[in-house]
PDB file of N, CA, C and O in Angstrom:
ATOM      1  N   MET A   1       0.844  -1.175   0.000  1.00  0.00           N
ATOM      2  CA  MET A   1       0.000   0.000   0.000  1.00  0.00           C
ATOM      3  C   MET A   1       0.888   1.235   0.000  1.00  0.00           C
ATOM      4  O   MET A   1       1.883   1.313   0.721  1.00  0.00           O
ATOM      5  N   VAL A   2       0.507   2.180  -0.813  1.00  0.00           N
ATOM      6  CA  VAL A   2       1.196   3.471  -0.859  1.00  0.00           C
ATOM      7  C   VAL A   2       0.174   4.541  -0.456  1.00  0.00           C
ATOM      8  O   VAL A   2      -0.588   5.020  -1.296  1.00  0.00           O
ATOM      9  N   PRO A   3       0.161   4.916   0.832  1.00  0.00           N
ATOM     10  CA  PRO A   3      -0.785   5.951   1.236  1.00  0.00           C
ATOM     11  C   PRO A   3      -0.392   7.301   0.632  1.00  0.00           C
ATOM     12  O   PRO A   3       0.781   7.675   0.621  1.00  0.00           O
ATOM     13  N   ILE A   4      -1.381   8.011   0.140  1.00  0.00           N
ATOM     14  CA  ILE A   4      -1.152   9.331  -0.449  1.00  0.00           C
ATOM     15  C   ILE A   4      -2.066  10.324   0.247  1.00  0.00           C
ATOM     16  O   ILE A   4      -3.290  10.199   0.201  1.00  0.00           O
ATOM     17  N   GLY A   5      -1.462  11.309   0.890  1.00  0.00           N
ATOM     18  CA  GLY A   5      -2.230  12.338   1.570  1.00  0.00           C
ATOM     19  C   GLY A   5      -1.538  13.678   1.433  1.00  0.00           C
ATOM     20  O   GLY A   5      -0.313  13.761   1.531  1.00  0.00           O
ATOM     21  N   SER A   6      -2.289  14.696   1.214  1.00  0.00           N
ATOM     22  CA  SER A   6      -1.733  16.028   0.954  1.00  0.00           C
ATOM     23  C   SER A   6      -1.379  16.777   2.219  1.00  0.00           C
ATOM     24  O   SER A   6      -2.053  16.662   3.243  1.00  0.00           O
ATOM     25  N   VAL A   7      -0.300  17.553   2.127  1.00  0.00           N
ATOM     26  CA  VAL A   7      -0.048  18.596   3.109  1.00  0.00           C
ATOM     27  C   VAL A   7      -0.972  19.730   2.683  1.00  0.00           C
ATOM     28  O   VAL A   7      -0.754  20.384   1.663  1.00  0.00           O
ATOM     29  N   GLU A   8      -2.021  19.948   3.496  1.00  0.00           N
ATOM     30  CA  GLU A   8      -3.089  20.833   3.049  1.00  0.00           C
ATOM     31  C   GLU A   8      -3.762  21.501   4.246  1.00  0.00           C
ATOM     32  O   GLU A   8      -4.102  20.843   5.229  1.00  0.00           O
ATOM     33  N   CYS A   9      -3.943  22.783   4.150  1.00  0.00           N
ATOM     34  CA  CYS A   9      -4.601  23.547   5.201  1.00  0.00           C
ATOM     35  C   CYS A   9      -6.114  23.385   5.096  1.00  0.00           C
ATOM     36  O   CYS A   9      -6.715  23.690   4.066  1.00  0.00           O
ATOM     37  N   HIS A  10      -6.720  22.899   6.179  1.00  0.00           N
ATOM     38  CA  HIS A  10      -8.172  22.737   6.221  1.00  0.00           C
ATOM     39  C   HIS A  10      -8.833  23.808   7.084  1.00  0.00           C
ATOM     40  O   HIS A  10     -10.058  23.864   7.192  1.00  0.00           O
ATOM     41  N   GLY A  11      -8.029  24.635   7.682  1.00  0.00           N
ATOM     42  CA  GLY A  11      -8.536  25.637   8.603  1.00  0.00           C
ATOM     43  C   GLY A  11      -7.936  25.412   9.981  1.00  0.00           C
ATOM     44  O   GLY A  11      -7.190  24.456  10.192  1.00  0.00           O
ATOM     45  N   VAL A  12      -8.260  26.286  10.907  1.00  0.00           N
ATOM     46  CA  VAL A  12      -7.656  26.213  12.243  1.00  0.00           C
ATOM     47  C   VAL A  12      -8.147  25.017  13.052  1.00  0.00           C
ATOM     48  O   VAL A  12      -7.542  24.671  14.066  1.00  0.00           O
ATOM     49  N   HIS A  13      -9.224  24.388  12.622  1.00  0.00           N
ATOM     50  CA  HIS A  13      -9.813  23.293  13.388  1.00  0.00           C
ATOM     51  C   HIS A  13      -9.183  21.930  13.082  1.00  0.00           C
ATOM     52  O   HIS A  13      -9.462  20.964  13.791  1.00  0.00           O
ATOM     53  N   LEU A  14      -8.344  21.826  12.048  1.00  0.00           N
ATOM     54  CA  LEU A  14      -7.714  20.551  11.694  1.00  0.00           C
ATOM     55  C   LEU A  14      -6.219  20.741  11.472  1.00  0.00           C
ATOM     56  O   LEU A  14      -5.754  21.831  11.139  1.00  0.00           O
ATOM     57  N   LEU A  15      -5.485  19.658  11.665  1.00  0.00           N
ATOM     58  CA  LEU A  15      -4.046  19.668  11.438  1.00  0.00           C
ATOM     59  C   LEU A  15      -3.727  19.754   9.943  1.00  0.00           C
ATOM     60  O   LEU A  15      -4.539  19.366   9.103  1.00  0.00           O
ATOM     61  N   ILE A  16      -2.553  20.260   9.629  1.00  0.00           N
ATOM     62  CA  ILE A  16      -2.148  20.387   8.233  1.00  0.00           C
ATOM     63  C   ILE A  16      -1.894  19.012   7.591  1.00  0.00           C
ATOM     64  O   ILE A  16      -1.883  18.888   6.367  1.00  0.00           O
ATOM     65  N   ASP A  17      -1.690  17.986   8.425  1.00  0.00           N
ATOM     66  CA  ASP A  17      -1.440  16.635   7.900  1.00  0.00           C
ATOM     67  C   ASP A  17      -2.638  15.700   8.075  1.00  0.00           C
ATOM     68  O   ASP A  17      -2.469  14.482   8.122  1.00  0.00           O
ATOM     69  N   THR A  18      -3.829  16.254   8.171  1.00  0.00           N
ATOM     70  CA  THR A  18      -5.044  15.446   8.340  1.00  0.00           C
ATOM     71  C   THR A  18      -5.183  14.392   7.249  1.00  0.00           C
ATOM     72  O   THR A  18      -5.452  13.228   7.545  1.00  0.00           O
ATOM     73  N   ASP A  19      -5.003  14.786   5.995  1.00  0.00           N
ATOM     74  CA  ASP A  19      -5.145  13.839   4.883  1.00  0.00           C
ATOM     75  C   ASP A  19      -4.103  12.729   4.963  1.00  0.00           C
ATOM     76  O   ASP A  19      -4.388  11.579   4.627  1.00  0.00           O
ATOM     77  N   ILE A  20      -2.903  13.073   5.406  1.00  0.00           N
ATOM     78  CA  ILE A  20      -1.827  12.087   5.539  1.00  0.00           C
ATOM     79  C   ILE A  20      -2.167  11.084   6.630  1.00  0.00           C
ATOM     80  O   ILE A  20      -1.986   9.880   6.451  1.00  0.00           O
ATOM     81  N   LEU A  21      -2.656  11.574   7.749  1.00  0.00           N
ATOM     82  CA  LEU A  21      -3.016  10.688   8.862  1.00  0.00           C
ATOM     83  C   LEU A  21      -4.117   9.707   8.460  1.00  0.00           C
ATOM     84  O   LEU A  21      -4.045   8.523   8.787  1.00  0.00           O
ATOM     85  N   ILE A  22      -5.122  10.194   7.760  1.00  0.00           N
ATOM     86  CA  ILE A  22      -6.232   9.335   7.327  1.00  0.00           C
ATOM     87  C   ILE A  22      -5.736   8.300   6.321  1.00  0.00           C
ATOM     88  O   ILE A  22      -6.038   7.114   6.455  1.00  0.00           O
ATOM     89  N   ALA A  23      -4.983   8.735   5.321  1.00  0.00           N
ATOM     90  CA  ALA A  23      -4.479   7.814   4.294  1.00  0.00           C
ATOM     91  C   ALA A  23      -3.586   6.743   4.903  1.00  0.00           C
ATOM     92  O   ALA A  23      -3.678   5.574   4.530  1.00  0.00           O
ATOM     93  N   THR A  24      -2.726   7.131   5.833  1.00  0.00           N
ATOM     94  CA  THR A  24      -1.827   6.176   6.479  1.00  0.00           C
ATOM     95  C   THR A  24      -2.597   5.188   7.339  1.00  0.00           C
ATOM     96  O   THR A  24      -2.292   3.996   7.337  1.00  0.00           O
ATOM     97  N   PHE A  25      -3.586   5.666   8.070  1.00  0.00           N
ATOM     98  CA  PHE A  25      -4.409   4.799   8.901  1.00  0.00           C
ATOM     99  C   PHE A  25      -5.107   3.733   8.043  1.00  0.00           C
ATOM    100  O   PHE A  25      -5.071   2.546   8.366  1.00  0.00           O
ATOM    101  N   VAL A  26      -5.736   4.169   6.954  1.00  0.00           N
ATOM    102  CA  VAL A  26      -6.449   3.241   6.073  1.00  0.00           C
ATOM    103  C   VAL A  26      -5.473   2.249   5.435  1.00  0.00           C
ATOM    104  O   VAL A  26      -5.743   1.048   5.405  1.00  0.00           O
ATOM    105  N   ALA A  27      -4.350   2.742   4.929  1.00  0.00           N
ATOM    106  CA  ALA A  27      -3.359   1.866   4.284  1.00  0.00           C
ATOM    107  C   ALA A  27      -2.811   0.838   5.266  1.00  0.00           C
ATOM    108  O   ALA A  27      -2.666  -0.335   4.921  1.00  0.00           O
ATOM    109  N   ASP A  28      -2.508   1.266   6.480  1.00  0.00           N
ATOM    110  CA  ASP A  28      -1.975   0.338   7.481  1.00  0.00           C
ATOM    111  C   ASP A  28      -2.992  -0.744   7.843  1.00  0.00           C
ATOM    112  O   ASP A  28      -2.635  -1.914   7.983  1.00  0.00           O
ATOM    113  N   ARG A  29      -4.240  -0.357   7.991  1.00  0.00           N
ATOM    114  CA  ARG A  29      -5.293  -1.336   8.303  1.00  0.00           C
ATOM    115  C   ARG A  29      -5.484  -2.335   7.169  1.00  0.00           C
ATOM    116  O   ARG A  29      -5.576  -3.539   7.410  1.00  0.00           O
ATOM    117  N   LEU A  30      -5.543  -1.845   5.937  1.00  0.00           N
ATOM    118  CA  LEU A  30      -5.703  -2.741   4.786  1.00  0.00           C
ATOM    119  C   LEU A  30      -4.503  -3.666   4.637  1.00  0.00           C
ATOM    120  O   LEU A  30      -4.655  -4.853   4.349  1.00  0.00           O
ATOM    121  N   ALA A  31      -3.322  -3.120   4.835  1.00  0.00           N
ATOM    122  CA  ALA A  31      -2.106  -3.927   4.727  1.00  0.00           C
ATOM    123  C   ALA A  31      -2.101  -5.033   5.783  1.00  0.00           C
ATOM    124  O   ALA A  31      -1.775  -6.182   5.484  1.00  0.00           O
ATOM    125  N   LYS A  32      -2.455  -4.689   6.991  1.00  0.00           N
ATOM    126  CA  LYS A  32      -2.475  -5.686   8.069  1.00  0.00           C
ATOM    127  C   LYS A  32      -3.518  -6.762   7.783  1.00  0.00           C
ATOM    128  O   LYS A  32      -3.241  -7.949   7.959  1.00  0.00           O
ATOM    129  N   ARG A  33      -4.693  -6.370   7.353  1.00  0.00           N
ATOM    130  CA  ARG A  33      -5.770  -7.309   7.082  1.00  0.00           C
ATOM    131  C   ARG A  33      -5.423  -8.274   5.940  1.00  0.00           C
ATOM    132  O   ARG A  33      -5.841  -9.432   5.954  1.00  0.00           O
ATOM    133  N   ASN A  34      -4.666  -7.800   4.963  1.00  0.00           N
ATOM    134  CA  ASN A  34      -4.386  -8.587   3.764  1.00  0.00           C
ATOM    135  C   ASN A  34      -2.948  -9.094   3.674  1.00  0.00           C
ATOM    136  O   ASN A  34      -2.545  -9.646   2.650  1.00  0.00           O
ATOM    137  N   ASP A  35      -2.174  -8.907   4.749  1.00  0.00           N
ATOM    138  CA  ASP A  35      -0.773  -9.315   4.782  1.00  0.00           C
ATOM    139  C   ASP A  35       0.024  -8.643   3.660  1.00  0.00           C
ATOM    140  O   ASP A  35       0.803  -9.291   2.962  1.00  0.00           O
ATOM    141  N   TRP A  36      -0.185  -7.338   3.502  1.00  0.00           N
ATOM    142  CA  TRP A  36       0.521  -6.540   2.505  1.00  0.00           C
ATOM    143  C   TRP A  36       1.522  -5.648   3.214  1.00  0.00           C
ATOM    144  O   TRP A  36       1.506  -5.518   4.438  1.00  0.00           O
ATOM    145  N   LEU A  37       2.376  -5.046   2.441  1.00  0.00           N
ATOM    146  CA  LEU A  37       3.322  -4.061   2.926  1.00  0.00           C
ATOM    147  C   LEU A  37       2.673  -2.678   2.846  1.00  0.00           C
ATOM    148  O   LEU A  37       2.030  -2.347   1.850  1.00  0.00           O
ATOM    149  N   SER A  38       2.842  -1.882   3.883  1.00  0.00           N
ATOM    150  CA  SER A  38       2.374  -0.490   3.852  1.00  0.00           C
ATOM    151  C   SER A  38       3.597   0.417   3.916  1.00  0.00           C
ATOM    152  O   SER A  38       4.340   0.413   4.897  1.00  0.00           O
ATOM    153  N   LEU A  39       3.788   1.179   2.871  1.00  0.00           N
ATOM    154  CA  LEU A  39       4.934   2.078   2.771  1.00  0.00           C
ATOM    155  C   LEU A  39       4.656   3.392   3.485  1.00  0.00           C
ATOM    156  O   LEU A  39       3.504   3.694   3.800  1.00  0.00           O
ATOM    157  N   PRO A  40       5.693   4.173   3.744  1.00  0.00           N
ATOM    158  CA  PRO A  40       5.469   5.517   4.277  1.00  0.00           C
ATOM    159  C   PRO A  40       4.659   6.343   3.269  1.00  0.00           C
ATOM    160  O   PRO A  40       4.716   6.086   2.066  1.00  0.00           O
ATOM    161  N   PRO A  41       3.917   7.320   3.753  1.00  0.00           N
ATOM    162  CA  PRO A  41       3.038   8.078   2.852  1.00  0.00           C
ATOM    163  C   PRO A  41       3.784   9.030   1.924  1.00  0.00           C
ATOM    164  O   PRO A  41       4.867   9.526   2.234  1.00  0.00           O
ATOM    165  N   ILE A  42       3.159   9.261   0.774  1.00  0.00           N
ATOM    166  CA  ILE A  42       3.577  10.345  -0.110  1.00  0.00           C
ATOM    167  C   ILE A  42       2.768  11.561   0.338  1.00  0.00           C
ATOM    168  O   ILE A  42       1.538  11.530   0.362  1.00  0.00           O
ATOM    169  N   THR A  43       3.475  12.622   0.689  1.00  0.00           N
ATOM    170  CA  THR A  43       2.799  13.739   1.351  1.00  0.00           C
ATOM    171  C   THR A  43       2.709  15.026   0.534  1.00  0.00           C
ATOM    172  O   THR A  43       1.886  15.891   0.832  1.00  0.00           O
ATOM    173  N   TYR A  44       3.529  15.156  -0.469  1.00  0.00           N
ATOM    174  CA  TYR A  44       3.444  16.347  -1.310  1.00  0.00           C
ATOM    175  C   TYR A  44       2.763  15.943  -2.605  1.00  0.00           C
ATOM    176  O   TYR A  44       3.313  15.167  -3.386  1.00  0.00           O
ATOM    177  N   THR A  45       1.580  16.464  -2.829  1.00  0.00           N
ATOM    178  CA  THR A  45       0.727  15.997  -3.914  1.00  0.00           C
ATOM    179  C   THR A  45       0.198  17.161  -4.732  1.00  0.00           C
ATOM    180  O   THR A  45       0.739  18.266  -4.699  1.00  0.00           O
ATOM    181  N   ILE A  46      -0.856  16.893  -5.456  1.00  0.00           N
ATOM    182  CA  ILE A  46      -1.449  17.898  -6.348  1.00  0.00           C
ATOM    183  C   ILE A  46      -2.554  18.706  -5.656  1.00  0.00           C
ATOM    184  O   ILE A  46      -3.516  19.134  -6.294  1.00  0.00           O
ATOM    185  N   ALA A  47      -2.402  18.905  -4.348  1.00  0.00           N
ATOM    186  CA  ALA A  47      -3.372  19.708  -3.597  1.00  0.00           C
ATOM    187  C   ALA A  47      -3.480  21.094  -4.210  1.00  0.00           C
ATOM    188  O   ALA A  47      -2.474  21.738  -4.508  1.00  0.00           O
ATOM    189  N   ALA A  48      -4.694  21.534  -4.390  1.00  0.00           N
ATOM    190  CA  ALA A  48      -4.925  22.861  -4.986  1.00  0.00           C
ATOM    191  C   ALA A  48      -4.285  23.947  -4.126  1.00  0.00           C
ATOM    192  O   ALA A  48      -4.508  23.991  -2.916  1.00  0.00           O
ATOM    193  N   PRO A  49      -3.500  24.812  -4.738  1.00  0.00           N
ATOM    194  CA  PRO A  49      -2.808  25.857  -3.971  1.00  0.00           C
ATOM    195  C   PRO A  49      -3.723  27.049  -3.680  1.00  0.00           C
ATOM    196  O   PRO A  49      -3.438  28.175  -4.089  1.00  0.00           O
ATOM    197  N   ILE A  50      -4.816  26.792  -2.974  1.00  0.00           N
ATOM    198  CA  ILE A  50      -5.795  27.851  -2.732  1.00  0.00           C
ATOM    199  C   ILE A  50      -5.682  28.480  -1.351  1.00  0.00           C
ATOM    200  O   ILE A  50      -6.301  29.512  -1.092  1.00  0.00           O
ATOM    201  N   ARG A  51      -4.898  27.872  -0.458  1.00  0.00           N
ATOM    202  CA  ARG A  51      -4.734  28.402   0.892  1.00  0.00           C
ATOM    203  C   ARG A  51      -3.269  28.346   1.293  1.00  0.00           C
ATOM    204  O   ARG A  51      -2.518  27.505   0.801  1.00  0.00           O
ATOM    205  N   PRO A  52      -2.863  29.240   2.184  1.00  0.00           N
ATOM    206  CA  PRO A  52      -1.510  29.101   2.740  1.00  0.00           C
ATOM    207  C   PRO A  52      -1.409  27.752   3.445  1.00  0.00           C
ATOM    208  O   PRO A  52      -2.322  27.355   4.169  1.00  0.00           O
ATOM    209  N   GLY A  53      -0.335  27.071   3.241  1.00  0.00           N
ATOM    210  CA  GLY A  53      -0.155  25.760   3.863  1.00  0.00           C
ATOM    211  C   GLY A  53      -0.353  24.605   2.895  1.00  0.00           C
ATOM    212  O   GLY A  53       0.140  23.505   3.142  1.00  0.00           O
ATOM    213  N   ASN A  54      -1.063  24.834   1.803  1.00  0.00           N
ATOM    214  CA  ASN A  54      -1.211  23.787   0.796  1.00  0.00           C
ATOM    215  C   ASN A  54       0.077  23.711  -0.013  1.00  0.00           C
ATOM    216  O   ASN A  54       0.568  24.721  -0.518  1.00  0.00           O
ATOM    217  N   VAL A  55       0.614  22.512  -0.129  1.00  0.00           N
ATOM    218  CA  VAL A  55       1.830  22.325  -0.915  1.00  0.00           C
ATOM    219  C   VAL A  55       1.425  21.690  -2.241  1.00  0.00           C
ATOM    220  O   VAL A  55       0.927  20.565  -2.279  1.00  0.00           O
ATOM    221  N   TYR A  56       1.644  22.414  -3.307  1.00  0.00           N
ATOM    222  CA  TYR A  56       1.234  21.972  -4.638  1.00  0.00           C
ATOM    223  C   TYR A  56       2.426  21.442  -5.427  1.00  0.00           C
ATOM    224  O   TYR A  56       3.481  22.073  -5.485  1.00  0.00           O
ATOM    225  N   VAL A  57       2.238  20.276  -6.029  1.00  0.00           N
ATOM    226  CA  VAL A  57       3.211  19.696  -6.945  1.00  0.00           C
ATOM    227  C   VAL A  57       2.494  19.523  -8.280  1.00  0.00           C
ATOM    228  O   VAL A  57       1.388  18.983  -8.312  1.00  0.00           O
ATOM    229  N   PRO A  58       3.090  19.964  -9.374  1.00  0.00           N
ATOM    230  CA  PRO A  58       2.433  19.768 -10.672  1.00  0.00           C
ATOM    231  C   PRO A  58       2.107  18.295 -10.920  1.00  0.00           C
ATOM    232  O   PRO A  58       2.863  17.409 -10.522  1.00  0.00           O
ATOM    233  N   SER A  59       0.983  18.044 -11.575  1.00  0.00           N
ATOM    234  CA  SER A  59       0.521  16.666 -11.757  1.00  0.00           C
ATOM    235  C   SER A  59       1.539  15.797 -12.485  1.00  0.00           C
ATOM    236  O   SER A  59       1.665  14.613 -12.171  1.00  0.00           O
ATOM    237  N   GLU A  60       2.264  16.350 -13.441  1.00  0.00           N
ATOM    238  CA  GLU A  60       3.269  15.570 -14.163  1.00  0.00           C
ATOM    239  C   GLU A  60       4.397  15.151 -13.223  1.00  0.00           C
ATOM    240  O   GLU A  60       4.883  14.022 -13.298  1.00  0.00           O
ATOM    241  N   THR A  61       4.810  16.048 -12.348  1.00  0.00           N
ATOM    242  CA  THR A  61       5.863  15.756 -11.377  1.00  0.00           C
ATOM    243  C   THR A  61       5.394  14.675 -10.405  1.00  0.00           C
ATOM    244  O   THR A  61       6.125  13.733 -10.102  1.00  0.00           O
ATOM    245  N   PHE A  62       4.168  14.828  -9.925  1.00  0.00           N
ATOM    246  CA  PHE A  62       3.614  13.846  -9.004  1.00  0.00           C
ATOM    247  C   PHE A  62       3.516  12.468  -9.664  1.00  0.00           C
ATOM    248  O   PHE A  62       3.890  11.459  -9.066  1.00  0.00           O
ATOM    249  N   ARG A  63       3.015  12.435 -10.892  1.00  0.00           N
ATOM    250  CA  ARG A  63       2.894  11.181 -11.630  1.00  0.00           C
ATOM    251  C   ARG A  63       4.254  10.509 -11.780  1.00  0.00           C
ATOM    252  O   ARG A  63       4.382   9.307 -11.546  1.00  0.00           O
ATOM    253  N   ASP A  64       5.261  11.273 -12.165  1.00  0.00           N
ATOM    254  CA  ASP A  64       6.594  10.718 -12.360  1.00  0.00           C
ATOM    255  C   ASP A  64       7.189  10.200 -11.052  1.00  0.00           C
ATOM    256  O   ASP A  64       7.855   9.166 -11.034  1.00  0.00           O
ATOM    257  N   HIS A  65       6.947  10.919  -9.967  1.00  0.00           N
ATOM    258  CA  HIS A  65       7.437  10.495  -8.650  1.00  0.00           C
ATOM    259  C   HIS A  65       6.793   9.172  -8.238  1.00  0.00           C
ATOM    260  O   HIS A  65       7.485   8.249  -7.808  1.00  0.00           O
ATOM    261  N   LEU A  66       5.485   9.083  -8.370  1.00  0.00           N
ATOM    262  CA  LEU A  66       4.778   7.856  -8.013  1.00  0.00           C
ATOM    263  C   LEU A  66       5.214   6.699  -8.912  1.00  0.00           C
ATOM    264  O   LEU A  66       5.434   5.587  -8.432  1.00  0.00           O
ATOM    265  N   LYS A  67       5.337   6.956 -10.189  1.00  0.00           N
ATOM    266  CA  LYS A  67       5.779   5.920 -11.129  1.00  0.00           C
ATOM    267  C   LYS A  67       7.174   5.416 -10.753  1.00  0.00           C
ATOM    268  O   LYS A  67       7.434   4.214 -10.821  1.00  0.00           O
ATOM    269  N   SER A  68       8.055   6.306 -10.364  1.00  0.00           N
ATOM    270  CA  SER A  68       9.404   5.925  -9.961  1.00  0.00           C
ATOM    271  C   SER A  68       9.389   5.004  -8.743  1.00  0.00           C
ATOM    272  O   SER A  68      10.122   4.016  -8.691  1.00  0.00           O
ATOM    273  N   ILE A  69       8.559   5.332  -7.777  1.00  0.00           N
ATOM    274  CA  ILE A  69       8.447   4.493  -6.571  1.00  0.00           C
ATOM    275  C   ILE A  69       7.929   3.107  -6.935  1.00  0.00           C
ATOM    276  O   ILE A  69       8.497   2.100  -6.513  1.00  0.00           O
ATOM    277  N   LEU A  70       6.864   3.053  -7.709  1.00  0.00           N
ATOM    278  CA  LEU A  70       6.274   1.766  -8.082  1.00  0.00           C
ATOM    279  C   LEU A  70       7.230   0.938  -8.941  1.00  0.00           C
ATOM    280  O   LEU A  70       7.327  -0.278  -8.771  1.00  0.00           O
ATOM    281  N   THR A  71       7.932   1.595  -9.858  1.00  0.00           N
ATOM    282  CA  THR A  71       8.897   0.900 -10.712  1.00  0.00           C
ATOM    283  C   THR A  71      10.010   0.295  -9.870  1.00  0.00           C
ATOM    284  O   THR A  71      10.473  -0.810 -10.152  1.00  0.00           O
ATOM    285  N   HIS A  72      10.435   1.004  -8.853  1.00  0.00           N
ATOM    286  CA  HIS A  72      11.471   0.487  -7.957  1.00  0.00           C
ATOM    287  C   HIS A  72      11.029  -0.839  -7.330  1.00  0.00           C
ATOM    288  O   HIS A  72      11.779  -1.815  -7.338  1.00  0.00           O
ATOM    289  N   PHE A  73       9.827  -0.868  -6.796  1.00  0.00           N
ATOM    290  CA  PHE A  73       9.354  -2.092  -6.154  1.00  0.00           C
ATOM    291  C   PHE A  73       9.166  -3.220  -7.159  1.00  0.00           C
ATOM    292  O   PHE A  73       9.445  -4.378  -6.849  1.00  0.00           O
ATOM    293  N   ILE A  74       8.704  -2.901  -8.337  1.00  0.00           N
ATOM    294  CA  ILE A  74       8.552  -3.929  -9.385  1.00  0.00           C
ATOM    295  C   ILE A  74       9.922  -4.502  -9.747  1.00  0.00           C
ATOM    296  O   ILE A  74      10.057  -5.708  -9.951  1.00  0.00           O
ATOM    297  N   SER A  75      10.930  -3.645  -9.827  1.00  0.00           N
ATOM    298  CA  SER A  75      12.273  -4.106 -10.200  1.00  0.00           C
ATOM    299  C   SER A  75      12.874  -5.061  -9.172  1.00  0.00           C
ATOM    300  O   SER A  75      13.774  -5.834  -9.499  1.00  0.00           O
ATOM    301  N   PHE A  76      12.383  -5.013  -7.934  1.00  0.00           N
ATOM    302  CA  PHE A  76      12.862  -5.918  -6.896  1.00  0.00           C
ATOM    303  C   PHE A  76      11.926  -7.099  -6.679  1.00  0.00           C
ATOM    304  O   PHE A  76      12.017  -7.797  -5.669  1.00  0.00           O
ATOM    305  N   GLY A  77      11.020  -7.320  -7.639  1.00  0.00           N
ATOM    306  CA  GLY A  77      10.227  -8.525  -7.601  1.00  0.00           C
ATOM    307  C   GLY A  77       8.835  -8.396  -7.014  1.00  0.00           C
ATOM    308  O   GLY A  77       8.113  -9.389  -6.921  1.00  0.00           O
ATOM    309  N   GLN A  78       8.442  -7.194  -6.615  1.00  0.00           N
ATOM    310  CA  GLN A  78       7.070  -7.020  -6.115  1.00  0.00           C
ATOM    311  C   GLN A  78       6.100  -7.299  -7.251  1.00  0.00           C
ATOM    312  O   GLN A  78       6.182  -6.667  -8.305  1.00  0.00           O
ATOM    313  N   LYS A  79       5.183  -8.238  -7.050  1.00  0.00           N
ATOM    314  CA  LYS A  79       4.293  -8.643  -8.132  1.00  0.00           C
ATOM    315  C   LYS A  79       2.972  -7.880  -8.130  1.00  0.00           C
ATOM    316  O   LYS A  79       2.388  -7.649  -9.189  1.00  0.00           O
ATOM    317  N   GLU A  80       2.505  -7.494  -6.964  1.00  0.00           N
ATOM    318  CA  GLU A  80       1.249  -6.771  -6.869  1.00  0.00           C
ATOM    319  C   GLU A  80       1.493  -5.450  -6.194  1.00  0.00           C
ATOM    320  O   GLU A  80       2.196  -5.380  -5.185  1.00  0.00           O
ATOM    321  N   LEU A  81       0.926  -4.415  -6.735  1.00  0.00           N
ATOM    322  CA  LEU A  81       1.044  -3.098  -6.146  1.00  0.00           C
ATOM    323  C   LEU A  81      -0.338  -2.581  -5.823  1.00  0.00           C
ATOM    324  O   LEU A  81      -1.228  -2.580  -6.673  1.00  0.00           O
ATOM    325  N   SER A  82      -0.511  -2.145  -4.598  1.00  0.00           N
ATOM    326  CA  SER A  82      -1.814  -1.651  -4.172  1.00  0.00           C
ATOM    327  C   SER A  82      -1.774  -0.157  -4.037  1.00  0.00           C
ATOM    328  O   SER A  82      -2.780   0.459  -3.685  1.00  0.00           O
TER     329      SER A  82
END
């Protein structure tokens, strides 16, 4: 599992890493239930840069980064990627 959650400002009532915490929680639970590996989260994503605190990465950059990570695991024999 590759959890993906944005560094994103939701307002003063939530943490800036709320999306990361949720994605990691879900990925860890699914990985444990299915005997899968859960990797550390990808935290800089294509979050819309509409508020201070949102970290925006262009979609092409994000795609290439994710592809690089997945290709690495495939090259070492990982057969299924979640």
